[in-house]
ZAMI-92929 format. One line per 5 residues: number of its first residue (from 1); their letters; for each residue x, y, z of C-alpha. Coordinates in Angstrom, 1 decimal, padded with zeros to 4 digits. Each point is the difference from the previous one (the first is absolute). Layout:
BEGIN
NUM = a = X Y Z ~ ...
//
This chain:
BEGIN
1 = malvd = 062.5 125.8 031.4 ~ 002.7 -000.6 002.5 ~ 000.5 -003.5 -001.5 ~ 000.0 001.4 -003.5 ~ 002.7 002.4 001.2
6 = ldlek = 001.9 -003.1 001.4 ~ -000.1 001.6 003.5 ~ -000.7 -003.3 001.8 ~ 000.5 001.4 003.5 ~ -002.5 002.8 -000.6
11 = arell = -002.5 -002.5 -001.5 ~ 000.2 -002.2 003.2 ~ -000.3 003.1 002.2 ~ -003.2 001.0 -001.8 ~ -001.5 -003.5 000.2
16 = ikaqe = 000.7 000.0 003.8 ~ -001.7 003.3 000.4 ~ -002.9 -001.0 -002.2 ~ -000.6 -003.1 002.1 ~ 000.2 001.9 003.3
21 = iaerk = -002.5 002.6 -001.3 ~ -002.4 -002.8 -001.1 ~ 000.3 -001.7 003.3 ~ -000.6 003.3 001.9 ~ -003.1 000.7 -002.1
26 = glrrl = -001.4 -003.5 000.5 ~ 000.4 -001.0 -003.6 ~ 001.1 -003.5 000.7 ~ -000.4 -001.5 -003.4 ~ 001.9 002.8 -001.6
31 = aisis = 002.8 -000.5 002.7 ~ 000.2 -003.7 -000.9 ~ 000.3 000.8 -003.7 ~ 002.7 002.6 000.6 ~ 001.9 -002.5 002.2
36 = sdhds = -000.3 -002.6 -002.8 ~ 001.4 002.6 -002.5 ~ 003.0 000.6 002.4 ~ 000.6 -003.8 000.2 ~ 000.0 -000.1 -003.8
41 = llnql = 002.6 002.8 -000.1 ~ 002.2 -001.8 002.4 ~ -000.1 -003.1 -002.2 ~ 000.9 002.1 -003.0 ~ 002.9 002.0 001.5
46 = sewes = 002.7 -001.9 -002.0 ~ -001.8 000.7 -003.2 ~ -000.4 003.7 000.8 ~ 003.7 000.2 001.0 ~ 000.9 -001.5 -003.4
51 = finkk = -002.1 002.7 -001.7 ~ 002.2 002.6 001.9 ~ 003.2 -001.7 -001.0 ~ -000.9 -000.3 -003.7 ~ -001.7 003.4 -000.1
56 = aslke = -003.3 -001.4 -001.3 ~ -002.2 002.1 -002.3 ~ -003.0 001.8 001.3 ~ -002.3 -002.4 -002.0 ~ 001.6 -003.0 001.7
61 = riefa = -000.4 001.5 003.5 ~ -003.7 001.0 -000.6 ~ -000.8 -003.5 -001.3 ~ 001.6 -001.7 003.0 ~ -001.6 002.3 002.6
66 = qlggl = -003.2 -001.9 000.6 ~ -000.7 001.3 003.5 ~ -002.3 002.7 -001.4 ~ -002.7 -002.5 -000.8 ~ -001.6 000.6 003.4
71 = vikli = -000.2 003.8 -000.7 ~ -001.8 -000.7 -003.3 ~ -002.5 -002.3 001.8 ~ -000.7 002.6 002.6 ~ -000.6 002.8 -002.6
76 = kngda = -002.4 -002.3 -001.9 ~ -001.9 -001.6 002.8 ~ 000.8 002.0 003.1 ~ 000.9 -003.2 001.8 ~ 003.0 -002.3 000.4
81 = gttei = -002.1 -003.1 -000.6 ~ -000.2 -003.1 002.1 ~ 003.4 -000.6 001.7 ~ 000.8 -003.2 001.8 ~ 002.5 000.0 002.9
86 = ineep = 002.5 -002.8 -000.7 ~ 001.7 -001.2 003.1 ~ 003.8 -000.2 000.0 ~ 002.2 -003.0 000.6 ~ 001.8 000.8 003.3
91 = vllii = 003.8 -000.7 000.1 ~ 001.6 001.8 002.9 ~ -000.8 002.6 002.7 ~ 003.0 001.8 001.4 ~ 000.2 002.8 002.6
96 = lseng = 003.4 001.7 000.2 ~ 001.7 002.7 001.9 ~ 001.0 003.2 -001.6 ~ 003.5 -001.3 -000.7 ~ -001.3 -003.2 -001.6
101 = tplyt = 000.1 -002.5 002.9 ~ -002.8 -002.6 -000.2 ~ -002.2 000.2 003.1 ~ -002.8 -002.4 -001.1 ~ -000.2 -002.3 -003.0
106 = knyve = -002.9 -002.3 -001.1 ~ 000.6 -002.3 -002.9 ~ -003.1 -001.2 -002.0 ~ 001.9 -002.2 -002.4 ~ 000.7 -003.6 001.1
111 = gsqfd = 003.1 -002.2 -000.6 ~ 002.9 000.7 -002.4 ~ -001.9 002.3 -002.2 ~ 001.4 002.9 002.0 ~ 003.6 000.5 000.9
116 = gvlig = 002.3 002.4 001.8 ~ 001.4 001.5 -003.2 ~ -003.5 001.1 -001.1 ~ -000.7 001.4 003.5 ~ 003.3 001.8 -000.2
121 = gflaa = -001.1 001.5 -003.3 ~ -003.3 001.2 001.6 ~ 001.8 001.6 002.9 ~ 002.5 001.7 -002.3 ~ -002.9 001.5 -002.0
126 = iikfs = -001.8 001.1 003.2 ~ 003.1 001.6 001.6 ~ 000.8 001.8 -003.3 ~ -003.6 001.4 000.1 ~ 000.5 001.1 003.7
131 = qetfa = 003.2 001.8 -000.8 ~ -001.5 001.9 -002.8 ~ -003.5 000.9 001.2 ~ -000.3 -000.6 003.8 ~ -000.5 003.7 000.6
136 = segsi = -003.4 000.0 -001.8 ~ -002.4 -002.2 002.0 ~ -003.5 -000.7 -001.1 ~ -000.6 -001.7 -003.3 ~ 000.7 -003.7 -000.6
141 = erikh = 002.8 -000.4 -002.5 ~ 000.0 -002.9 -002.5 ~ 003.4 -001.5 -001.0 ~ 000.3 -002.7 -002.7 ~ 002.5 -002.7 000.7
146 = qeytl = 000.1 -002.9 -002.5 ~ -003.5 -001.5 000.0 ~ -000.9 001.5 003.4 ~ -001.4 003.4 001.1 ~ 001.3 001.5 003.2
151 = lvkak = -002.5 002.3 001.8 ~ 001.9 002.3 002.4 ~ -001.3 002.5 002.5 ~ 002.2 002.2 002.2 ~ -001.2 000.9 003.4
156 = kpflf = 003.0 001.2 002.1 ~ 001.9 -001.8 001.4 ~ -001.3 -003.0 -001.9 ~ -000.4 -001.3 -003.6 ~ -002.9 -002.3 -000.7
161 = syiik = 000.2 -002.1 -003.1 ~ -002.4 -002.6 -001.5 ~ 001.4 -002.0 -002.9 ~ -002.5 -001.6 -002.4 ~ -000.7 -001.4 -003.4
166 = gqtys = -002.9 001.4 -002.0 ~ -002.3 003.0 000.4 ~ 000.8 002.6 002.7 ~ -003.3 001.6 000.9 ~ -001.1 -002.5 002.7
171 = amqkl = 003.6 -000.3 001.2 ~ 000.3 003.8 000.5 ~ -003.2 000.1 002.0 ~ 001.4 -002.7 002.4 ~ 003.4 001.7 000.4
176 = ealtr = -001.8 003.3 000.7 ~ -002.2 -001.7 002.6 ~ 003.1 -001.6 001.7 ~ 001.9 003.3 000.3 ~ -003.1 001.8 001.2
181 = iigts = -000.6 -002.5 002.8 ~ 003.6 -000.1 001.0 ~ 000.2 003.8 000.1 ~ -002.8 000.1 002.5 ~ 001.1 -003.0 002.1
186 = tsiwd = 002.5 001.1 002.7 ~ 000.8 -003.6 001.0 ~ 000.8 -001.2 -003.6 ~ 002.0 003.2 -000.7 ~ 002.0 -000.5 003.2
191 = dllra = 000.6 -003.7 -000.9 ~ 001.6 001.1 -003.3 ~ 002.1 002.7 001.7 ~ 001.2 -002.6 002.5 ~ 001.0 -002.2 -002.9
196 = iktsk = 002.2 002.8 -001.3 ~ 001.6 000.6 003.3 ~ 000.7 -003.7 000.8 ~ 000.8 -001.0 -003.6 ~ -002.4 -002.9 000.5
201 = pisag = -002.7 -000.3 -002.8 ~ -003.5 -001.1 000.9 ~ -000.5 -003.5 -001.4 ~ -002.9 -001.0 -002.2 ~ -002.0 -002.6 002.0
206 = snsmi = 000.9 001.5 003.3 ~ -003.6 000.9 000.8 ~ 001.1 003.6 000.7 ~ -002.4 002.8 -000.6 ~ 001.7 000.9 -003.3
211 = delak = -000.2 -003.6 -001.1 ~ -003.7 -000.3 000.8 ~ -000.6 003.3 -001.8 ~ 001.8 -001.2 -003.1 ~ -002.0 -003.3 000.0
216 = mvfps = -003.2 002.1 000.2 ~ 000.8 002.5 -002.7 ~ 002.0 -002.3 -002.3 ~ -001.5 -003.4 000.0 ~ 002.1 -002.9 -001.2
221 = ka = -002.0 -000.2 -003.2 ~ -001.1 003.3 -001.7
//
């Protein structure tokens, strides 16, 4: 209904809440399906925004709003069906300070496929997110940037971002695991705080604790 009303922000908030409830209740297949619906909405944002600009009719909006298919399936069968977890294609892992200074960066893309301009665009999108919503920690935010999805989680005084191509469910689980482990590891937390104070980022491949943790949670090939 939020989509039909062209309230895209509300629709995304409801999808986030729905996935959190499904996870909390142990309904994993349902959570995966909801996450897939959220991915679909992100990929359709430009179309929905065009509906807003041209003041599309109610009929057009209802026909385009396909995310209700899961609800119909649940009503009929009481089950979300068989849902396969599709691993993401990892692109970049970045840990930043609250003001946007990179503290740790691990690049998963080799050679010239990846350049500084693109990384700059990622950083700008993440920093914009931090300025708008840093006060509300907790949920992982999804940001669409070109063909990439940026997953961002705030945990003061840090921002954790995992940049991927493809489905987000598996990627979100990994980012959640990383932030949980770092939050309970005094030594890694102190290393990141030290990087802020000294303005010296932790290098990927340095065999530091954060680097080893990143290799464990985010393998080179998803």
